[in-house]
FITORDO-31529 format. One record per residue: residue number from 1; residue in one letter; x, y, z of N, C-alpha, C in turn. Coordinates in Angstrom, 2 decimals. Example, Ala and Ser with C-alpha at 12.3 -4.5 7.8 and 13.67 -1.06 7.14 Angstrom:
    i  aa     n_c1     n_c2     n_c3    ca_c1    ca_c2    ca_c3     c_c1     c_c2     c_c3
    1   a    13.19    -5.69     7.80    12.30    -4.50     7.80    13.20    -3.30     7.80
    2   s    12.85    -2.25     7.08    13.67    -1.06     7.14    12.90     0.03     7.87
//
This chain:
    i  aa     n_c1     n_c2     n_c3    ca_c1    ca_c2    ca_c3     c_c1     c_c2     c_c3
    1   m   -19.04     3.04    13.58   -18.59     2.81    12.22   -17.31     3.60    11.95
    2   g   -16.42     3.01    11.17   -15.18     3.67    10.80   -15.39     4.66     9.68
    3   a   -14.32     5.34     9.36   -14.38     6.32     8.28   -14.48     5.61     6.94
    4   a   -15.13     6.26     5.99   -15.23     5.68     4.65   -13.86     5.68     4.00
    5   c   -13.63     4.72     3.16   -12.37     4.59     2.45   -12.17     5.77     1.50
    6   a   -10.95     6.24     1.39   -10.64     7.34     0.49   -10.09     6.85    -0.84
    7   h   -10.00     5.55    -1.03    -9.51     5.02    -2.30   -10.44     5.47    -3.41
    8   a    -9.86     5.91    -4.50   -10.65     6.48    -5.59   -11.74     5.53    -6.07
    9   a   -11.42     4.25    -6.23   -12.42     3.29    -6.72   -13.57     3.15    -5.74
   10   c   -13.27     3.13    -4.44   -14.31     2.95    -3.43   -15.17     4.20    -3.31
   11   v   -14.55     5.37    -3.38   -15.31     6.62    -3.34   -16.23     6.68    -4.55
   12   q   -15.70     6.34    -5.71   -16.49     6.36    -6.94   -17.65     5.39    -6.81
   13   l   -17.41     4.21    -6.26   -18.44     3.21    -6.13   -19.54     3.69    -5.19
   14   t   -19.17     4.30    -4.07   -20.19     4.78    -3.15   -20.96     5.94    -3.76
   15   d   -20.34     6.69    -4.67   -21.05     7.75    -5.37   -22.04     7.17    -6.38
   16   e   -21.72     6.01    -6.95   -22.57     5.39    -7.98   -23.80     4.72    -7.38
   17   f   -23.71     4.24    -6.15   -24.80     3.50    -5.54   -25.26     4.21    -4.28
   18   e   -26.58     4.31    -4.09   -27.11     5.00    -2.93   -27.20     4.11    -1.69
   19   d   -27.47     2.81    -1.87   -27.62     1.90    -0.75   -26.25     1.44    -0.28
   20   v   -25.72     2.14     0.70   -24.38     1.83     1.21   -24.55     1.40     2.66
   21   s   -24.60     0.06     2.86   -24.92    -0.40     4.21   -23.90    -1.37     4.80
   22   i   -22.86    -1.72     4.06   -21.88    -2.66     4.61   -20.55    -1.94     4.81
   23   l   -20.05    -2.04     6.02   -18.73    -1.50     6.33   -17.77    -2.68     6.31
   24   r   -16.67    -2.54     5.59   -15.72    -3.65     5.51   -14.31    -3.13     5.34
   25   r   -13.38    -4.05     5.45   -11.98    -3.73     5.23   -11.77    -3.20     3.83
   26   g   -10.85    -2.31     3.70   -10.61    -1.67     2.41    -9.66    -2.42     1.51
   27   c    -9.01    -1.70     0.66    -8.19    -2.26    -0.41    -6.83    -2.74     0.09
   28   n    -6.83    -3.37     1.26    -5.65    -4.04     1.81    -4.42    -3.14     1.87
   29   g    -4.65    -1.87     2.20    -3.53    -0.99     2.45    -2.97    -0.26     1.26
   30   f    -3.52    -0.44     0.07    -3.02     0.31    -1.08    -3.71     1.65    -1.15
   31   d    -2.97     2.71    -1.10    -3.53     4.05    -1.12    -3.03     4.79    -2.36
   32   p    -3.83     4.85    -3.43    -3.37     5.48    -4.66    -3.11     6.98    -4.49
   33   a    -3.75     7.61    -3.52    -3.51     9.04    -3.30    -2.08     9.29    -2.85
   34   d    -1.54     8.36    -2.04    -0.17     8.48    -1.58     0.82     7.78    -2.49
   35   k     0.31     7.05    -3.49     1.16     6.28    -4.41     2.10     5.37    -3.62
   36   a     1.59     4.79    -2.55     2.44     3.97    -1.70     1.67     2.74    -1.21
   37   l     2.39     1.75    -0.78     1.79     0.59    -0.16     1.85     0.80     1.34
   38   l     0.71     0.69     2.00     0.63     0.93     3.43     0.58    -0.38     4.20
   39   d     0.88    -0.33     5.48     0.85    -1.53     6.31    -0.56    -1.85     6.80
   40   s    -1.37    -0.85     7.02    -2.71    -1.11     7.54    -3.76    -0.72     6.51
   41   a    -4.89    -1.37     6.61    -5.97    -1.14     5.64    -6.91    -0.06     6.15
   42   d    -7.43     0.70     5.21    -8.50     1.63     5.51    -9.81     0.84     5.55
   43   e   -10.89     1.51     5.88   -12.18     0.84     5.84   -12.95     1.36     4.64
   44   c   -13.71     0.48     4.01   -14.51     0.83     2.84   -15.98     0.59     3.13
   45   i   -16.81     1.43     2.60   -18.24     1.21     2.67   -18.69     0.84     1.27
   46   l   -19.29    -0.33     1.12   -19.72    -0.79    -0.20   -21.14    -1.33    -0.15
   47   p   -21.84    -1.33    -1.26   -23.21    -1.84    -1.30   -23.28    -3.33    -0.95
   48   p   -24.44    -3.79    -0.48   -24.57    -5.15     0.04   -24.69    -6.25    -1.01
   49   f   -24.85    -5.92    -2.28   -25.12    -6.96    -3.26   -23.88    -7.61    -3.82
   50   f   -22.71    -7.28    -3.32   -21.49    -7.83    -3.89   -21.40    -9.33    -3.69
   51   k   -20.85    -9.99    -4.69   -20.76   -11.43    -4.78   -20.09   -12.05    -3.54
   52   d   -18.99   -11.51    -3.12   -18.23   -12.04    -2.00   -17.33   -10.92    -1.51
   53   l   -17.32   -10.69    -0.21   -16.56    -9.56     0.31   -15.06    -9.69     0.05
   54   r   -14.50   -10.86     0.21   -13.07   -11.04    -0.05   -12.76   -10.82    -1.52
   55   l   -13.59   -11.37    -2.39   -13.41   -11.18    -3.82   -13.56    -9.69    -4.17
   56   e   -14.52    -9.04    -3.53   -14.73    -7.61    -3.78   -13.51    -6.80    -3.35
   57   d   -12.95    -7.16    -2.21   -11.74    -6.50    -1.72   -10.61    -6.65    -2.74
   58   l   -10.46    -7.85    -3.28    -9.41    -8.11    -4.26    -9.66    -7.34    -5.56
   59   l   -10.91    -7.25    -5.98   -11.25    -6.47    -7.18   -10.88    -5.00    -6.98
   60   c   -11.20    -4.48    -5.82   -10.88    -3.09    -5.50    -9.37    -2.87    -5.50
   61   q    -8.64    -3.80    -4.91    -7.18    -3.70    -4.90    -6.62    -3.71    -6.32
   62   l    -7.11    -4.64    -7.13    -6.59    -4.77    -8.49    -6.86    -3.51    -9.30
   63   f    -8.05    -2.96    -9.16    -8.36    -1.71    -9.86    -7.43    -0.59    -9.40
   64   s    -7.29    -0.45    -8.09    -6.45     0.63    -7.54    -4.99     0.47    -7.97
   65   l    -4.51    -0.75    -8.04    -3.14    -0.98    -8.47    -2.95    -0.63    -9.95
   66   h    -3.96    -0.86   -10.76    -3.89    -0.51   -12.18    -4.07     0.98   -12.43
   67   d    -4.73     1.67   -11.52    -4.99     3.11   -11.67    -3.71     3.87   -11.31
   68   l    -2.77     3.91   -12.24    -1.43     4.44   -11.96    -1.43     5.89   -11.52
   69   d    -2.34     6.70   -12.05    -2.34     8.11   -11.66    -3.32     8.41   -10.52
   70   g    -4.03     7.39   -10.04    -4.90     7.56    -8.88    -6.10     8.46    -9.11
   71   n    -6.55     8.60   -10.36    -7.68     9.49   -10.63    -9.03     8.79   -10.55
   72   g    -9.05     7.50   -10.16   -10.31     6.78   -10.02   -10.83     6.20   -11.31
   73   l   -10.06     6.29   -12.37   -10.43     5.73   -13.67    -9.29     4.85   -14.16
   74   l    -9.65     3.80   -14.88    -8.62     2.97   -15.50    -8.50     3.40   -16.95
   75   e    -7.32     3.85   -17.31    -7.07     4.29   -18.67    -6.40     3.15   -19.44
   76   e    -6.62     3.15   -20.73    -6.03     2.13   -21.60    -4.51     2.06   -21.40
   77   s    -3.88     3.21   -21.36    -2.41     3.25   -21.21    -1.96     2.67   -19.87
   78   e    -2.77     2.84   -18.82    -2.41     2.28   -17.51    -2.47     0.75   -17.53
   79   l    -3.51     0.21   -18.16    -3.62    -1.24   -18.28    -2.42    -1.79   -19.05
   80   i    -2.07    -1.11   -20.13    -0.94    -1.55   -20.95     0.36    -1.46   -20.16
   81   q     0.61    -0.34   -19.52     1.88    -0.13   -18.84     2.09    -1.10   -17.69
   82   l     1.07    -1.31   -16.88     1.26    -2.22   -15.75     1.47    -3.65   -16.26
   83   n     0.77    -4.02   -17.31     0.93    -5.38   -17.84     2.22    -5.56   -18.62
   84   i     2.79    -4.51   -19.15     4.13    -4.59   -19.72     5.12    -4.91   -18.60
   85   t     4.96    -4.26   -17.47     5.84    -4.52   -16.33     5.68    -5.95   -15.84
   86   v     4.44    -6.44   -15.76     4.19    -7.83   -15.36     4.85    -8.79   -16.35
   87   a     4.71    -8.51   -17.64     5.32    -9.37   -18.67     6.83    -9.38   -18.54
   88   l     7.43    -8.23   -18.25     8.88    -8.17   -18.04     9.30    -9.00   -16.83
   89   l     8.48    -9.00   -15.79     8.78    -9.81   -14.61     8.70   -11.29   -14.93
   90   h     7.76   -11.66   -15.79     7.60   -13.08   -16.17     8.67   -13.55   -17.14
   91   k     8.97   -12.73   -18.15     9.82   -13.21   -19.25    11.15   -12.49   -19.38
   92   g    11.37   -11.43   -18.63    12.62   -10.70   -18.72    12.81   -10.07   -20.09
   93   e    14.03   -10.10   -20.57    14.37    -9.47   -21.84    13.72   -10.14   -23.04
   94   d    13.20   -11.34   -22.85    12.59   -12.08   -23.97    11.18   -11.61   -24.32
   95   v    10.65   -10.68   -23.56     9.29   -10.23   -23.80     9.21    -9.35   -25.06
   96   d     8.18    -9.55   -25.83     7.92    -8.72   -27.00     6.98    -7.60   -26.55
   97   l     7.54    -6.42   -26.30     6.77    -5.31   -25.76     5.64    -4.88   -26.68
   98   l     5.87    -4.92   -27.98     4.81    -4.54   -28.92     3.65    -5.52   -28.87
   99   e     3.96    -6.79   -28.70     2.91    -7.80   -28.60     2.08    -7.61   -27.32
  100   v     2.76    -7.33   -26.21     2.06    -7.10   -24.95     1.18    -5.85   -25.08
  101   e     1.73    -4.80   -25.66     0.96    -3.57   -25.85    -0.28    -3.84   -26.70
  102   d    -0.10    -4.55   -27.81    -1.21    -4.86   -28.71    -2.26    -5.72   -28.01
  103   t    -1.82    -6.70   -27.24    -2.74    -7.59   -26.52    -3.63    -6.80   -25.58
  104   y    -3.04    -5.91   -24.79    -3.82    -5.19   -23.78    -4.61    -4.02   -24.38
  105   r    -4.14    -3.45   -25.47    -4.93    -2.43   -26.17    -6.18    -3.09   -26.76
  106   t    -6.00    -4.25   -27.38    -7.12    -4.99   -27.96    -8.10    -5.40   -26.86
  107   l    -7.58    -5.93   -25.76    -8.45    -6.32   -24.65    -9.26    -5.12   -24.17
  108   f    -8.61    -3.98   -23.97    -9.30    -2.79   -23.47   -10.41    -2.39   -24.44
  109   r   -10.10    -2.35   -25.73   -11.07    -1.90   -26.73   -12.20    -2.90   -26.94
  110   e   -11.91    -4.18   -26.86   -12.94    -5.19   -27.09   -13.79    -5.46   -25.86
  111   k   -13.21    -5.34   -24.67   -13.92    -5.74   -23.45   -14.33    -4.58   -22.54
  112   l   -13.63    -3.45   -22.64   -13.89    -2.37   -21.68   -14.48    -1.12   -22.31
  113   d   -13.84    -0.59   -23.34   -14.38     0.57   -24.03   -13.87     0.58   -25.47
  114   p   -14.78     0.54   -26.45   -14.37     0.42   -27.85   -13.56     1.61   -28.38
  115   d   -13.69     2.76   -27.71   -12.95     3.94   -28.14   -11.69     4.18   -27.33
  116   g   -11.44     3.32   -26.35   -10.25     3.48   -25.52   -10.39     4.55   -24.45
  117   n   -11.63     4.95   -24.14   -11.85     5.96   -23.10   -11.65     5.34   -21.71
  118   p   -11.23     6.13   -20.74   -11.07     5.64   -19.37   -12.39     5.06   -18.85
  119   i   -12.28     4.05   -18.01   -13.47     3.40   -17.46   -13.51     3.53   -15.94
  120   k   -14.73     3.42   -15.41   -14.93     3.44   -13.96   -14.77     2.03   -13.39
  121   y   -14.65     1.97   -12.08   -14.49     0.71   -11.37   -15.62    -0.27   -11.72
  122   s   -16.85     0.20   -11.80   -17.97    -0.70   -12.04   -17.82    -1.46   -13.35
  123   r   -17.29    -0.82   -14.39   -17.08    -1.50   -15.67   -15.94    -2.52   -15.56
  124   f   -14.86    -2.13   -14.89   -13.73    -3.04   -14.64   -14.22    -4.27   -13.87
  125   r   -14.99    -4.03   -12.83   -15.52    -5.09   -11.98   -16.35    -6.08   -12.79
  126   s   -17.24    -5.56   -13.62   -18.09    -6.43   -14.44   -17.25    -7.31   -15.36
  127   y   -16.24    -6.70   -15.99   -15.39    -7.46   -16.89   -14.63    -8.57   -16.15
  128   v   -14.01    -8.23   -15.02   -13.21    -9.21   -14.30   -14.09   -10.34   -13.77
  129   l   -15.28   -10.01   -13.26   -16.17   -11.06   -12.78   -16.59   -11.99   -13.93
  130   q   -16.85   -11.42   -15.09   -17.19   -12.23   -16.26   -16.00   -13.12   -16.65
  131   l   -14.81   -12.57   -16.62   -13.60   -13.33   -16.92   -13.44   -14.49   -15.95
  132   l   -13.58   -14.21   -14.66   -13.43   -15.25   -13.65   -14.48   -16.34   -13.81
  133   d   -15.74   -15.94   -14.05   -16.81   -16.92   -14.24   -16.54   -17.81   -15.45
  134   g   -15.90   -17.23   -16.49   -15.59   -17.99   -17.68   -14.47   -18.99   -17.47
  135   i   -13.62   -18.73   -16.50   -12.51   -19.65   -16.20   -12.95   -20.72   -15.22
  136   d   -13.59   -20.30   -14.13   -14.01   -21.24   -13.09   -15.05   -20.55   -12.22
  137   e   -16.20   -21.15   -12.05   -17.28   -20.54   -11.27   -17.13   -20.75    -9.76
  138   d   -16.20   -21.58    -9.35   -15.99   -21.84    -7.93   -15.44   -20.58    -7.26
  139   p   -16.13   -20.05    -6.24   -15.67   -18.83    -5.57   -14.27   -18.93    -4.99
  140   r   -13.90   -20.10    -4.49   -12.55   -20.27    -3.93   -11.49   -20.18    -5.02
  141   a   -11.78   -20.77    -6.17   -10.83   -20.68    -7.29   -10.72   -19.24    -7.78
  142   q   -11.85   -18.54    -7.82   -11.82   -17.15    -8.25   -11.02   -16.29    -7.28
  143   e   -11.16   -16.55    -6.01   -10.40   -15.81    -5.01    -8.90   -16.06    -5.19
  144   m    -8.52   -17.30    -5.44    -7.10   -17.62    -5.64    -6.55   -16.93    -6.90
  145   m    -7.34   -16.92    -7.98    -6.91   -16.24    -9.20    -6.72   -14.75    -8.93
  146   m    -7.68   -14.16    -8.23    -7.58   -12.73    -7.93    -6.38   -12.42    -7.03
  147   e    -6.11   -13.30    -6.07    -4.94   -13.10    -5.22    -3.67   -13.08    -6.07
  148   q    -3.60   -13.95    -7.07    -2.44   -13.97    -7.96    -2.37   -12.70    -8.81
  149   f    -3.50   -12.27    -9.36    -3.53   -11.04   -10.16    -3.07    -9.85    -9.32
  150   v    -3.56    -9.76    -8.08    -3.20    -8.65    -7.19    -1.72    -8.73    -6.84
  151   a    -1.22    -9.92    -6.54     0.20   -10.08    -6.19     1.09    -9.61    -7.35
  152   e     0.73   -10.00    -8.56     1.52    -9.59    -9.72     1.44    -8.08    -9.95
  153   a     0.25    -7.51    -9.82     0.09    -6.07   -10.00     0.84    -5.30    -8.92
  154   r     0.78    -5.79    -7.69     1.47    -5.12    -6.58     2.99    -5.16    -6.81
  155   l     3.50    -6.32    -7.23     4.93    -6.44    -7.52     5.32    -5.51    -8.68
  156   a     4.49    -5.46    -9.70     4.77    -4.58   -10.84     4.80    -3.12   -10.38
  157   r     3.89    -2.72    -9.50     3.91    -1.34    -8.98     5.19    -1.09    -8.17
  158   e     5.60    -2.06    -7.37     6.83    -1.90    -6.59     8.04    -1.76    -7.50
  159   v     8.11    -2.59    -8.53     9.22    -2.53    -9.48     9.21    -1.19   -10.20
  160   r     8.05    -0.74   -10.62     7.95     0.55   -11.29     8.46     1.67   -10.38
  161   g     8.11     1.58    -9.10     8.58     2.57    -8.14    10.10     2.55    -7.99
  162   k    10.67     1.35    -7.93    12.13     1.22    -7.80    12.85     1.66    -9.06
  163   m    12.17     1.54   -10.21    12.76     2.00   -11.47    12.61     3.51   -11.63
  164   g    11.93     4.12   -10.66    11.71     5.57   -10.73    10.58     5.95   -11.66
  165   l     9.75     4.98   -12.04     8.65     5.27   -12.95     7.42     5.77   -12.21
  166   g     7.19     5.25   -11.00     6.01     5.66   -10.24     4.76     5.52   -11.09
  167   t     4.11     6.64   -11.33     2.89     6.62   -12.13     3.16     7.00   -13.58
  168   d     4.44     7.27   -13.90     4.77     7.61   -15.29     4.63     6.38   -16.17
  169   l     4.38     6.62   -17.42     4.28     5.52   -18.36     5.65     4.96   -18.66
  170   l     5.71     3.66   -18.83     6.94     2.98   -19.14     7.41     3.38   -20.54
  171   d     8.64     3.79   -20.64     9.21     4.23   -21.92    10.10     3.11   -22.45
  172   r     9.86     2.69   -23.66    10.67     1.60   -24.22    12.16     1.94   -24.21
  173   d    12.51     3.21   -24.34    13.93     3.60   -24.31    14.56     3.31   -22.96
  174   d    13.75     3.39   -21.88    14.26     3.08   -20.55    14.63     1.61   -20.43
  175   l    14.06     0.78   -21.28    14.29    -0.65   -21.22    15.38    -1.10   -22.18
  176   g    15.88    -0.18   -22.99    16.90    -0.52   -23.95    16.36    -1.28   -25.13
  177   t    15.07    -1.11   -25.41    14.47    -1.80   -26.55    14.01    -0.78   -27.58
  178   p    13.85    -1.20   -28.83    13.44    -0.25   -29.88    12.03     0.24   -29.71
//
């Protein structure tokens, strides 16, 4: 057996569940501890009840990409900041940053934590699986949607890195907007 994955979400998950019997590919090379995208994947140990290993891998990647500070928790501000970057990639200067911020703050408070407290991977996972099931129950369609979500989050992280933001929160002044 290979070494357990060091990704914060995977470590947290193995801490939450005692029955850890499946060894699988990790979060496709994203290492939040190094704040970098790697060429090779680590190995993850996860419980056997997961819906689909590929989908689980994508969920882990998406969580890790959103966890800007790599602390193993998704904070409201991280969800907002990464999705502001995604919105800028989609719409450019035409994006209404306040609307994007309000949308993702509302989503976080209504679907993840009503007080805006940081959440663990398991809560994020439950929400995303519920979202996917509500859109399309076909596992292949869900995998394609997750691949798109991960691709957008990965690109947003790369752009943030090139802008010198890294894990820092996006500042509206840096964008030349009020």
